[in-house]
DODO-969505 format. One record per atom (N, C-alpha, C): atom name; x, y, z; residue in one letter; chain; residue number from 1. Coordinates in pm, 1 decimal. Example, Ala and Ser with C-alpha at 12.3 -4.5 7.8 and 13.67 -1.06 7.14 Angstrom:
DODO-969505
 atom       px       py       pz rest kette  nr
    N   1319.0   -569.0    780.0    A     A   1
   CA   1230.0   -450.0    780.0    A     A   1
    C   1320.0   -330.0    780.0    A     A   1
    N   1285.0   -225.0    708.0    S     A   2
   CA   1367.0   -106.0    714.0    S     A   2
    C   1290.0      3.0    787.0    S     A   2
END
This chain:
DODO-969505
 atom       px       py       pz rest kette  nr
    N    278.0  -1354.9    664.1    X     A   1
   CA    283.8  -1331.7    520.7    X     A   1
    C    414.1  -1388.2    465.4    X     A   1
    N    404.1  -1451.8    352.2    X     A   2
   CA    526.8  -1503.4    292.9    X     A   2
    C    595.5  -1392.1    212.9    X     A   2
    N    722.8  -1410.0    179.2    X     A   3
   CA    797.4  -1303.2    110.9    X     A   3
    C    736.2  -1258.1    -21.3    X     A   3
    N    669.6  -1348.4    -92.4    X     A   4
   CA    613.8  -1312.2   -222.8    X     A   4
    C    474.2  -1250.3   -213.7    X     A   4
    N    417.6  -1246.9    -93.9    X     A   5
   CA    284.1  -1187.9    -77.7    X     A   5
    C    283.1  -1045.3   -128.7    X     A   5
    N    183.0  -1012.8   -209.2    X     A   6
   CA    167.7   -874.7   -254.6    X     A   6
    C     85.1   -797.6   -153.5    X     A   6
    N    134.0   -681.3   -118.4    X     A   7
   CA     62.2   -589.4    -32.0    X     A   7
    C      1.0   -484.5   -123.4    X     A   7
    N   -128.9   -473.0   -119.1    X     A   8
   CA   -205.1   -394.4   -216.4    X     A   8
    C   -239.5   -257.4   -158.9    X     A   8
    N   -194.7   -153.7   -227.0    X     A   9
   CA   -216.3    -16.2   -181.5    X     A   9
    C   -317.2     53.2   -271.8    X     A   9
    N   -424.0    103.5   -211.0    X     A  10
   CA   -522.1    184.5   -282.6    X     A  10
    C   -465.5    325.7   -293.5    X     A  10
    N   -464.7    380.8   -411.8    X     A  11
   CA   -404.3    512.3   -433.9    X     A  11
    C   -513.4    615.4   -462.0    X     A  11
    N   -519.2    714.8   -375.6    X     A  12
   CA   -616.6    823.3   -389.7    X     A  12
    C   -586.7    900.8   -517.8    X     A  12
    N   -689.6    950.1   -586.6    X     A  13
   CA   -667.4   1026.6   -710.4    X     A  13
    C   -570.0   1143.9   -694.6    X     A  13
    N   -563.5   1205.0   -577.4    X     A  14
   CA   -469.0   1315.6   -555.4    X     A  14
    C   -323.5   1271.5   -566.7    X     A  14
    N   -298.9   1140.8   -549.8    X     A  15
   CA   -162.4   1089.6   -556.5    X     A  15
    C   -130.1   1029.6   -693.2    X     A  15
    N   -208.7   1070.6   -792.2    X     A  16
   CA   -186.7   1028.2   -930.0    X     A  16
    C   -195.5   1150.8  -1021.4    X     A  16
    N   -115.0   1254.6   -991.0    X     A  17
   CA   -123.3   1376.5  -1072.0    X     A  17
    C    -77.9   1350.2  -1215.5    X     A  17
    N   -157.8   1396.9  -1309.9    X     A  18
   CA   -128.6   1379.9  -1452.4    X     A  18
    C    -99.0   1234.4  -1487.6    X     A  18
    N   -162.7   1142.4  -1415.3    X     A  19
   CA   -146.3   1000.5  -1442.0    X     A  19
    C    -16.7    939.9  -1392.5    X     A  19
    N     61.9   1016.6  -1317.1    X     A  20
   CA    190.6    968.2  -1266.6    X     A  20
    C    178.9    934.8  -1118.0    X     A  20
    N    219.0    814.6  -1081.1    X     A  21
   CA    212.3    771.2   -942.1    X     A  21
    C    308.1    852.7   -856.1    X     A  21
    N    254.6    918.4   -755.3    X     A  22
   CA    335.2    998.0   -663.0    X     A  22
    C    387.7    909.4   -550.2    X     A  22
    N    509.3    937.4   -505.9    X     A  23
   CA    562.9    861.8   -392.8    X     A  23
    C    483.1    889.6   -266.0    X     A  23
    N    406.8    999.0   -262.4    X     A  24
   CA    323.7   1030.2   -145.4    X     A  24
    C    221.7    920.3   -116.7    X     A  24
    N    193.0    838.5   -215.3    X     A  25
   CA     99.3    728.0   -195.1    X     A  25
    C    157.0    622.4   -101.5    X     A  25
    N    286.1    630.2    -74.3    X     A  26
   CA    353.2    525.9      4.0    X     A  26
    C    416.4    578.2    131.9    X     A  26
    N    354.6    679.2    190.6    X     A  27
   CA    402.4    730.4    319.1    X     A  27
    C    281.5    748.4    410.2    X     A  27
    N    294.3    709.6    537.0    X     A  28
   CA    180.5    726.3    628.1    X     A  28
    C    152.0    873.7    657.8    X     A  28
    N     25.0    903.6    680.3    X     A  29
   CA    -14.3   1035.6    728.4    X     A  29
    C     15.6   1042.1    878.4    X     A  29
    N     30.3   1161.4    934.3    X     A  30
   CA     56.4   1171.9   1078.8    X     A  30
    C    -45.3   1095.9   1164.8    X     A  30
    N   -172.2   1096.1   1126.0    X     A  31
   CA   -275.2   1026.1   1203.7    X     A  31
    C   -255.6    874.2   1203.6    X     A  31
    N   -175.0    823.4   1110.9    X     A  32
   CA   -157.0    678.8   1096.3    X     A  32
    C    -52.2    620.2   1189.9    X     A  32
    N     16.6    705.8   1264.9    X     A  33
   CA    115.5    661.0   1364.3    X     A  33
    C    218.2    564.4   1306.7    X     A  33
    N    262.8    594.1   1187.3    X     A  34
   CA    369.3    514.2   1127.5    X     A  34
    C    325.0    388.2   1056.5    X     A  34
    N    195.6    366.7   1042.7    X     A  35
   CA    146.2    248.1    973.5    X     A  35
    C     81.4    285.0    841.0    X     A  35
    N    129.4    225.9    732.6    X     A  36
   CA     72.6    249.4    599.7    X     A  36
    C    -25.8    136.7    569.5    X     A  36
    N   -152.4    171.2    553.4    X     A  37
   CA   -256.4     70.6    530.6    X     A  37
    C   -245.8      8.6    392.1    X     A  37
    N   -253.6   -122.7    390.0    X     A  38
   CA   -253.7   -201.0    266.9    X     A  38
    C   -349.4   -318.7    286.8    X     A  38
    N   -376.2   -389.0    179.3    X     A  39
   CA   -449.9   -514.7    186.6    X     A  39
    C   -349.4   -628.4    167.8    X     A  39
    N   -369.7   -736.7    241.3    X     A  40
   CA   -287.4   -856.6    226.8    X     A  40
    C   -337.9   -934.1    105.3    X     A  40
    N   -256.9   -937.5      0.0    X     A  41
   CA   -294.7  -1003.7   -123.6    X     A  41
    C   -312.6  -1153.8   -112.3    X     A  41
    N   -271.6  -1213.8     -0.4    X     A  42
   CA   -298.2  -1356.1     21.4    X     A  42
    C   -443.1  -1378.2     62.7    X     A  42
    N   -505.0  -1273.5    117.2    X     A  43
   CA   -639.0  -1287.2    172.2    X     A  43
    C   -748.6  -1226.1     85.6    X     A  43
    N   -710.1  -1142.9    -11.6    X     A  44
   CA   -809.0  -1074.6    -94.6    X     A  44
    C   -748.8  -1049.8   -232.7    X     A  44
    N   -830.5  -1059.9   -335.2    X     A  45
   CA   -781.5  -1034.7   -471.0    X     A  45
    C   -767.3   -884.8   -494.2    X     A  45
    N   -693.3   -850.4   -596.5    X     A  46
   CA   -675.3   -709.4   -631.9    X     A  46
    C   -811.3   -644.9   -658.3    X     A  46
    N   -893.1   -709.1   -741.8    X     A  47
   CA  -1024.1   -654.4   -775.5    X     A  47
    C  -1112.5   -640.6   -651.9    X     A  47
    N  -1114.6   -744.3   -567.9    X     A  48
   CA  -1198.5   -738.4   -447.9    X     A  48
    C  -1149.9   -632.0   -350.4    X     A  48
    N  -1018.5   -609.3   -344.7    X     A  49
   CA   -967.7   -503.2   -256.4    X     A  49
    C  -1016.4   -367.0   -305.4    X     A  49
    N  -1015.1   -347.9   -436.3    X     A  50
   CA  -1062.9   -221.9   -493.7    X     A  50
    C  -1211.7   -202.6   -464.6    X     A  50
    N  -1291.1   -307.5   -485.8    X     A  51
   CA  -1435.0   -298.7   -459.9    X     A  51
    C  -1463.1   -273.6   -312.3    X     A  51
    N  -1390.7   -340.5   -224.2    X     A  52
   CA  -1409.4   -320.0    -80.5    X     A  52
    C  -1379.7   -175.4    -43.5    X     A  52
    N  -1269.6   -124.5    -94.3    X     A  53
   CA  -1227.1     11.8    -60.6    X     A  53
    C  -1324.8    116.3   -113.9    X     A  53
    N  -1365.5    100.1   -238.7    X     A  54
   CA  -1448.6    202.8   -302.0    X     A  54
    C  -1597.8    186.4   -273.8    X     A  54
    N  -1646.6     63.1   -272.0    X     A  55
   CA  -1790.4     42.2   -254.9    X     A  55
    C  -1829.9     17.3   -109.4    X     A  55
    N  -1759.7    -72.7    -42.2    X     A  56
   CA  -1794.9   -102.7     97.0    X     A  56
    C  -1757.7     12.7    189.1    X     A  56
    N  -1634.2     61.7    175.8    X     A  57
   CA  -1589.1    170.7    262.4    X     A  57
    C  -1625.2    308.1    207.1    X     A  57
    N  -1656.6    315.2     78.6    X     A  58
   CA  -1696.0    441.9     17.2    X     A  58
    C  -1583.3    542.1      2.7    X     A  58
    N  -1461.5    492.7    -14.9    X     A  59
   CA  -1344.4    579.7    -27.9    X     A  59
    C  -1300.0    588.1   -173.4    X     A  59
    N  -1224.5    690.6   -204.8    X     A  60
   CA  -1179.7    712.6   -343.0    X     A  60
    C  -1047.7    640.9   -369.8    X     A  60
    N  -1041.1    571.6   -480.8    X     A  61
   CA   -917.8    507.5   -525.7    X     A  61
    C   -907.5    522.1   -676.8    X     A  61
    N   -790.7    567.1   -721.9    X     A  62
   CA   -764.8    576.7   -865.6    X     A  62
    C   -710.8    445.7   -918.8    X     A  62
    N   -673.1    355.9   -829.7    X     A  63
   CA   -620.2    227.4   -870.3    X     A  63
    C   -543.9    160.1   -758.0    X     A  63
    N   -502.0     38.3   -786.8    X     A  64
   CA   -431.0    -43.4   -688.9    X     A  64
    C   -289.7    -69.0   -739.4    X     A  64
    N   -192.5    -44.1   -654.4    X     A  65
   CA    -53.3    -76.8   -681.8    X     A  65
    C     -6.9   -171.3   -572.7    X     A  65
    N     92.9   -250.9   -602.1    X     A  66
   CA    138.1   -347.6   -503.5    X     A  66
    C    288.2   -351.7   -488.5    X     A  66
    N    328.9   -390.9   -369.4    X     A  67
   CA    469.0   -420.5   -340.2    X     A  67
    C    470.8   -554.8   -268.7    X     A  67
    N    574.4   -632.2   -293.0    X     A  68
   CA    581.0   -761.5   -225.6    X     A  68
    C    634.7   -743.5    -84.0    X     A  68
    N    600.9   -837.9      0.8    X     A  69
   CA    652.9   -836.3    137.1    X     A  69
    C    806.1   -838.7    134.4    X     A  69
    N    862.7   -913.4     40.7    X     A  70
   CA   1008.6   -920.5     26.4    X     A  70
    C   1066.4   -782.6     -5.2    X     A  70
    N    999.0   -707.0    -91.1    X     A  71
   CA   1045.0   -572.0   -125.5    X     A  71
    C   1036.7   -478.9     -5.0    X     A  71
    N    931.4   -493.9     74.0    X     A  72
   CA    917.5   -412.7    195.5    X     A  72
    C   1033.9   -440.5    289.9    X     A  72
    N   1062.8   -567.4    312.1    X     A  73
   CA   1172.1   -605.9    401.9    X     A  73
    C   1306.1   -555.2    348.7    X     A  73
    N   1324.1   -556.9    216.6    X     A  74
   CA   1449.7   -509.1    156.3    X     A  74
    C   1472.9   -360.4    182.2    X     A  74
    N   1366.2   -283.6    204.2    X     A  75
   CA   1382.2   -141.1    236.0    X     A  75
    C   1419.0   -119.5    382.1    X     A  75
    N   1407.9   -224.3    463.3    X     A  76
   CA   1432.1   -211.6    606.6    X     A  76
    C   1304.3   -194.9    687.1    X     A  76
    N   1190.3   -193.9    617.7    X     A  77
   CA   1061.3   -184.5    685.6    X     A  77
    C   1007.5   -324.6    712.3    X     A  77
    N    899.2   -331.6    786.6    X     A  78
   CA    832.2   -458.5    811.9    X     A  78
    C    684.8   -443.4    776.6    X     A  78
    N    617.8   -556.3    767.4    X     A  79
   CA    473.1   -554.3    746.2    X     A  79
    C    409.8   -650.1    845.2    X     A  79
    N    282.2   -627.9    868.9    X     A  80
   CA    211.1   -715.9    961.5    X     A  80
    C     63.2   -718.2    927.4    X     A  80
    N      0.9   -828.9    958.1    X     A  81
   CA   -143.1   -840.1    945.3    X     A  81
    C   -206.6   -749.8   1050.4    X     A  81
    N   -314.2   -681.5   1013.9    X     A  82
   CA   -382.7   -590.3   1105.4    X     A  82
    C   -532.6   -592.5   1075.1    X     A  82
    N   -596.1   -710.4   1091.5    X     A  83
   CA   -737.1   -721.1   1053.9    X     A  83
    C   -825.1   -624.1   1132.5    X     A  83
    N   -920.8   -566.9   1062.2    X     A  84
   CA  -1019.1   -477.4   1122.2    X     A  84
    C  -1156.7   -541.6   1108.4    X     A  84
    N  -1252.5   -503.7   1193.2    X     A  85
   CA  -1385.2   -565.9   1184.2    X     A  85
    C  -1447.2   -557.5   1044.5    X     A  85
    N  -1427.8   -445.6    976.0    X     A  86
   CA  -1485.8   -429.9    842.4    X     A  86
    C  -1386.8   -460.5    730.9    X     A  86
    N  -1267.1   -507.1    769.4    X     A  87
   CA  -1163.4   -533.1    669.4    X     A  87
    C  -1065.6   -639.7    719.5    X     A  87
    N  -1105.3   -767.6    713.1    X     A  88
   CA  -1018.6   -873.7    765.4    X     A  88
    C   -886.1   -889.6    691.3    X     A  88
    N   -874.8   -837.0    569.3    X     A  89
   CA   -749.6   -847.6    492.7    X     A  89
    C   -659.2   -726.1    513.8    X     A  89
    N   -695.7   -637.2    605.6    X     A  90
   CA   -615.6   -517.0    631.0    X     A  90
    C   -479.3   -556.3    687.8    X     A  90
    N   -377.5   -487.4    640.9    X     A  91
   CA   -240.9   -508.1    689.8    X     A  91
    C   -171.6   -372.0    693.7    X     A  91
    N    -53.3   -370.1    752.2    X     A  92
   CA     23.6   -246.0    764.1    X     A  92
    C    166.0   -266.1    716.9    X     A  92
    N    220.0   -163.6    653.7    X     A  93
   CA    364.2   -152.0    634.3    X     A  93
    C    409.8    -56.9    743.9    X     A  93
    N    502.4   -104.5    827.1    X     A  94
   CA    541.6    -30.9    947.0    X     A  94
    C    659.2     62.5    923.1    X     A  94
    N    633.7    190.2    938.3    X     A  95
   CA    737.5    292.6    934.8    X     A  95
    C    774.8    335.0   1076.8    X     A  95
    N    696.2    295.6   1176.2    X     A  96
   CA    705.7    349.7   1312.0    X     A  96
    C    843.2    332.7   1376.3    X     A  96
    N    914.1    227.6   1343.3    X     A  97
   CA   1044.6    203.8   1405.7    X     A  97
    C   1159.6    265.7   1327.9    X     A  97
    N   1126.4    344.9   1227.4    X     A  98
   CA   1226.4    409.8   1142.7    X     A  98
    C   1219.5    560.1   1167.3    X     A  98
    N   1333.5    626.2   1182.3    X     A  99
   CA   1330.1    772.0   1202.2    X     A  99
    C   1255.7    841.2   1087.9    X     A  99
    N   1171.0    937.7   1123.0    X     A 100
   CA   1089.4   1006.7   1021.8    X     A 100
    C   1173.0   1072.7    913.3    X     A 100
    N   1294.1   1112.1    946.1    X     A 101
   CA   1378.8   1176.9    845.1    X     A 101
    C   1413.7   1081.4    730.8    X     A 101
    N   1396.5    950.7    751.5    X     A 102
   CA   1424.9    851.0    647.8    X     A 102
    C   1300.7    812.0    566.4    X     A 102
    N   1183.7    855.8    608.7    X     A 103
   CA   1060.1    811.9    544.2    X     A 103
    C   1053.1    850.0    397.4    X     A 103
    N   1099.6    968.0    361.2    X     A 104
   CA   1092.2   1012.4    220.3    X     A 104
    C   1171.8    918.9    129.3    X     A 104
    N   1288.2    878.3    175.5    X     A 105
   CA   1370.3    785.5     97.7    X     A 105
    C   1297.0    651.5     81.6    X     A 105
    N   1235.9    605.6    188.9    X     A 106
   CA   1166.6    476.9    186.1    X     A 106
    C   1041.8    480.7     98.0    X     A 106
    N    968.0    592.2    102.5    X     A 107
   CA    848.9    601.8     17.4    X     A 107
    C    887.3    597.0   -129.8    X     A 107
    N   1000.9    656.0   -163.6    X     A 108
   CA   1046.8    652.7   -302.9    X     A 108
    C   1087.6    511.6   -344.1    X     A 108
    N   1145.7    437.3   -251.5    X     A 109
   CA   1182.4    298.7   -280.4    X     A 109
    C   1056.9    213.2   -302.2    X     A 109
    N    956.6    233.3   -217.6    X     A 110
   CA    831.6    158.0   -233.7    X     A 110
    C    762.0    194.7   -364.3    X     A 110
    N    763.7    322.8   -399.6    X     A 111
   CA    704.5    367.1   -526.3    X     A 111
    C    773.1    297.5   -643.4    X     A 111
    N    906.3    290.4   -640.0    X     A 112
   CA    980.4    225.2   -748.6    X     A 112
    C    940.2     77.9   -760.7    X     A 112
    N    924.1     11.2   -648.1    X     A 113
   CA    880.7   -128.9   -650.7    X     A 113
    C    740.3   -140.8   -709.2    X     A 113
    N    651.0    -51.6   -666.9    X     A 114
   CA    513.4    -54.6   -717.5    X     A 114
    C    509.7    -28.9   -867.6    X     A 114
    N    590.5     64.8   -914.2    X     A 115
   CA    594.8     93.3  -1057.8    X     A 115
    C    645.2    -27.0  -1136.8    X     A 115
    N    737.5   -102.8  -1078.5    X     A 116
   CA    788.6   -222.3  -1146.1    X     A 116
    C    677.0   -325.8  -1165.8    X     A 116
    N    583.4   -331.8  -1071.7    X     A 117
   CA    469.4   -423.7  -1084.3    X     A 117
    C    362.6   -366.8  -1177.4    X     A 117
    N    358.7   -234.9  -1189.0    X     A 118
   CA    256.1   -169.1  -1269.4    X     A 118
    C    125.3   -157.0  -1193.8    X     A 118
    N     36.1    -79.8  -1248.8    X     A 119
   CA    -96.6    -65.1  -1188.9    X     A 119
    C   -168.5   -199.6  -1199.5    X     A 119
    N   -212.8   -251.5  -1086.7    X     A 120
   CA   -276.1   -383.4  -1083.2    X     A 120
    C   -426.3   -377.1  -1111.1    X     A 120
    N   -486.6   -263.2  -1080.5    X     A 121
   CA   -629.6   -242.2  -1108.2    X     A 121
    C   -655.4    -93.1  -1115.2    X     A 121
    N   -722.6    -40.7  -1212.1    X     A 122
   CA   -760.9   -118.0  -1330.2    X     A 122
    C   -637.9   -150.4  -1413.2    X     A 122
    N   -635.9   -267.8  -1469.7    X     A 123
   CA   -519.8   -306.0  -1550.8    X     A 123
    C   -531.2   -240.8  -1687.6    X     A 123
    N   -415.6   -209.2  -1743.2    X     A 124
   CA   -416.9   -143.1  -1874.7    X     A 124
    C   -400.8   -241.7  -1987.2    X     A 124
END
């Protein structure tokens, strides 16, 4: 992925309380083993990522927010391609090599970057 690649995060409605993007949208769940699932924006459009997530996978998304690969690296995290059989554009933002006590700070940094880009889908 190049530095300007947008990593597209589907945000569950629970992470958009009162229409405000929660930083919880940018932290892995324990089952994720330190990997935050995103779509590689070089391989899939914002709209197609939303349709894939909601229609193909049947999961709930209140919208798509993005952070650039450069922004991820600036936080000290890394990203990597992680294609899945049903999702060839799947990628990960890696928290695994960072102490968990630092994750809250990093999720807030990613949220700030995503807010700077604004909600990518649905666009307002």
